[in-house]
Structures are given as structure tokens and as C-alpha cells.
C-alpha positions, 0 to 999 in steps of 0.5 A: 427484817422480821421481829421473832422472840425466841424463849424456853432455853435452859439446862437440862440432863440428857433424856430431858425435855424442852419447850421452846417459843417463838412469837411472831407478828400476826401479819407474818405468822398467818402468812408463811411457814415457820421454823427452828434451826441451831448452831452449835459452837464453831459448827453452821446453822442447821435446820431443825423443823418447819411447820406450815400455817395448818400444821399438816406439813411439818418435816424435821431434821433426820437428827431430830426426827422420832425426839422433836415436834414442831406445833403451831398456835394460830390463836397465839401467834406462837410456834413451839419446839417441844424437844424430847429425849436431848442428848448433849448434841442437842446443845446449841442456839435455837433460832426461830425462823420464817420462810419468806421465800427462802430461809433468810438470815435476816428473818431469824430470831435472836435465838434461846440457848439450850444446853444439855448435860451428860 
């Protein structure tokens, strides 16, 4: 298991923005692809975004592409998820994750709640 610490969640009105942060151990952050998943009540966890070490390879789910941006600050061992134009459908617990071979559930953080009101 990897200790990943998410923060930045909260309550925001539709159309607003939030920035999530995830701090990872240096030995993990410097070696693997980092990403974000989310899980709404009663639904499976959904891939949101990922980025390699340099940030040159980024991937987004269709539902967030154009609205969310993933970035990495390697000096701080931190990955960010900038979320703009939020809608109520974005309401979920957001999890930081590391891809060690696969997106294994044991390598996800505890999650941070994002709630978007109408």
C-alpha cells in the first residue's frame, strides 16, 4: 500500500472551480504515473485523469476533458487536479492514485469529497 493524501475538496456552486491536491512519497511520485479517480454514491470508481512524471502524457475521461486539468509539481511531490465549470454530476469522492503496473485499489488515497450544488 502507498500513502497518498488528498485535499482540496469542498462544496461549490455549479460553474465554480476547485483544485485538488495529492501528496505522495517521493519514492512513489518520482517513479510512477499519477492520477485521479472518483466515485459517486452507488456507482463504481471512474477514471478521471492521469499524468506521467514530466507531464507530457496526460489523459482525461470524456466527461471531464476540457474542464479538468491535471498537473504535477515534482519538487513538492504533489499532483493537482484543477476542476473548472463544475456541475452537480461531478459530485463524488475523488481519489488520488498511482499506477504501479495497474491502477490497483490498494494504491489509492482516502479520498476527498467534492459536492457541486445547483
